[in-house]
N, C-alpha and C positions, 0 to 999 in steps of 0.2 A: 524802495521802502521797507526797511528790512524788519524781519521778525523777531519782536523781544524774547528775549531765552528764558527757558521755561527752569524753571527753579526742579533741582535734580527734587525728588521723590526717597525718602527711606524706606529700605524695602523692610518687608516682615520680619527678616530676621533678627535689626537692630530693634526694633517694634519691641519684641518679644522676650529678649533680653531686657531691655527696658523697663517691661513689666516686673518680671523677676525681680533684678536690684529696687525697684521701687517697694515690691511686699515684704522682702526679707530687711531694706533696711529702714524701712516705717513700722517693720515689727521690733526691730535692734531698738530704735528711738523710743518706742513704747517700754521697751524693756528699762530704761532710763530714769521713767517715773515709777516704777513697782513700791519704791522707798515711801512714794507718797502716797499714791494714792491704791496699793496694791496688784495684785494681781486680774484679781475679778471687778476692779473698779476701773480697770485700765481697758478692760476689755468692754466692759459698761458703757464707757465714755465713746469708745471709738466705735459702735456698732450702734448707739445712739446718734453721734457726727455723719455716721455713712448712711442710714436709714434717712435723716434728714437731706442731706443730700444728692440722693439717686431720687426720693421723692420730687425734688423743686428739680432737678434736671429731667427725670423721664416723665413725670407728674403720667403715671400710668392708669388705665383705665380697667377698671374690675369691671365694669358693666357688663353684661351676660355671661360672666363665669359659670361653668359649670361645678357639681359636687367634686366631677375628678380632679379639675384644675385646682381646685379650694385644696385639697387634700395632697396633688402635688406642692403648693405654695408651701403649705404646714412643715410638711417633710421635708421642703429644702432648707426653711427657716430653722429648724431643728438641726439639720446639718451644722447649717453658718453657726448656730448658735453654741452648738460644741464643740463644735471647733476652735472658733475664739477663742471660747474661756478654758478651756482646756490647754493649747497650746501656749496661751500666754501662764497658763498655773503650771507648764511644764515650764517653760523660760526661766519663771523663777527658781528653777529648781537646778537645772543644768544647761550646759554652754548651749544655746542657739540653733547652732549648727548638728549638735546632738540631736536636741530636740524636733528640727524638721525633718533630717534621715530619719527618723522612727516615723516620723507622721506619712511618709511617703509608702509606707505599708498599705495603704490604706486605697489609692487608686491602682497597687499594684495587685491588691486583692480584686479587685472589681475586675482588672486586665485577663487575671488565670481563671476567675472564677468558672466553674464545670468542667475546662480542661482537665485531659488525662496524658496530654504530651509527655513527650519526657523531659524537650527541652522548656518548657513551660512551667514545670517542677522542680527543672536545674533552678530555675529564676528565683523562686519561692524559697529553695534551701538555700542558695547567693544570701537571699535578704536573711535570711533566717539567722544564720554565720553571722553576717553582720551586726544584726541588731544584741544577740548573744555575747555579741565583743565590746558593742557599745556596754550591755549590763555588768559584763567583769569586769570592766574598768572604771564600771560610777560607784565610790565608795560611801558607804553610810546612807542612811535609810532614805534620807532629803533626795540623795539622786536617781537610788531607785527608784522614789515615788515619781523623779521627773519622766524616767523613762517609759514605767504604766500611766503616766496621763497621757505623753507624746501619743502611744499606744491606742488612749483611747481618741484622743483628737486624729487618728489614723482613721478609726474606725467609723465618726463621725465625720472624714471626710466621703469614706464611702459611700454613705447615706448619701451626702449631696450629690456625689456623683449619682446616682439611681435617682434620685429623686431630680436633679436637673435632664437624664433621658426620658421620666416618663413624662415631663411638660414642654420637652421638645417633643413631644408626639402628639398636642394637641396646636390646636390653632391660636395657643394665646402667643403673645411677641414675649423672646425669654426676658428681656430687659425689664418690661411689666412684672412679670414674674419675680424674676431678683428683687428690683426693688420692694416689691410688697414681702417675700420672705425676709430682708433684711429689718424690716418693719417685725414680723416676726422672732428674729433673733434678739433684737432688745427691747421685746415686750418680757422675753425667758430668762436674758442673762441680768437686765440691768437691775431687780429686785437684791439680786445677790451682793453686787457693787454698790447700790449707792450710796451706802451710808457713807464706807470709806471715801467714793469719788467725791460726795458733796461734803464733806469735810474736808478734804485734800484742795477742791475748789474753792473753796472760802477761806483756804487759807492762802492760797495762791492762786488767784482769777486767772493767770496767764498760762495756766492749765488746760482752757477753755482753747486758746489759740494751738495749744500745741497740738490736744487731739486734734481739733478740724485737720489740722495739717495731716499727720498720722493715717486718720481717714479718708483724705484726700492721695495718701502715698500707697493704702492699703487695699483699698476698695473702687475709688472714682477711677483714678489714672490707671490703674491697670486692666480692669474692666473694660475700658475705652481703649486702650494700646492693645491688649488681647483681640478686642472685635476687631477692628483695622487690620490685624497681623493675619487672623485666622481666611478675613477674603480670600489672599492670594497664598496663604503656606499651608501645604499637607497637614493634617489633623496629627497624622504620625508623625511628621518632622516638630509638630508644636506640644505632642505630650512627651514625645523623647526630650526634647529641650525642657519641659518641664522638669525634668529630673536634678536638673540643674541645682534646680533651689537649695541644698545645701549644701553645695560650695558658697553659694551667694550668699548663704546662712551665716555660715562660718567666718565669711572676709568681713560680714555685718558686726559679728560680733565681737573679730579683734580690732575694728576699728572704732568700734560704735562704744562698744562696752567689755575694752580690752582682756577681751577671753582667749586667750591660747591653750589649743586644743594639744591634744599629747595624740604622738606617732600613731599610737592603736585606734585612738578617736578618729584619726583621719582616715587611716587602712579601714576600717569599720565602714565610714560613709562612704568611700569612694566604693564598698559590695553592695553597698543597699543602694546607691547612684547607677549601677552598673545592671543590677536585678531587675530596676526599677523600668530604666529605659529599653533593657531587654523585652521586657514581659509587657511592655505599652507596644513597643513596635510590631513583634511576635502578634500578638493580639489584635493587631489596624489594617494587620497584612491577612491575615484568616478573614 
């Protein structure tokens, strides 16, 4: 009797890359709807659908949550709200690859916080040069505003990381906290984008299906892929790999939005990626 051949399993590297691709192409797809729903309307619909999907799939249990847990979940929700709304506002003004590169300042800042090692300060300087190049290459008040909004998204990403660490120190399942935090984020953002989103959906109901797909691409699917990948992939490797987000975002911007970046923008993005990857790798070795 022959033993049936086992199906080959995907390793953690393809899963992690698939998660990055899913998020950035989902965000680029959202960018195609800004003319109809506006950036805040798009963020509202994305967060609303993501919250519903995570609640239905994960069915989080909040029974017995302490005050400390609720504070962590609310902080996580605030981080999600700021990240998603500000990065969409930034993408509305500058190419998605540029916006995502500036947003990388958030995890970089967390990685080097409190250090005085010259190598870590070098990563900060390298990122600052990259962001400065992006700012110099941006022409007009609209583009500068996009850089500033992306930097704001970076700050909320840093809050998200710190809140995740705080929540991870409790006995609550991380996925439960994430699902409830997504609800908090939706409650914060939806009032700002409800008017434009409602009007757009009333005119084009197909947008509901579009944003259900965007929510899957940018939330449910990448979280699941990352969760599986991190079971066997070292967090240092995953952190460095995540720094490739701007490359995938630039590719998504080219394919989905027709955005062509200048040589200076590409060079600046490369500097920010190198700084982020170096800082994350150095921090996790410590």
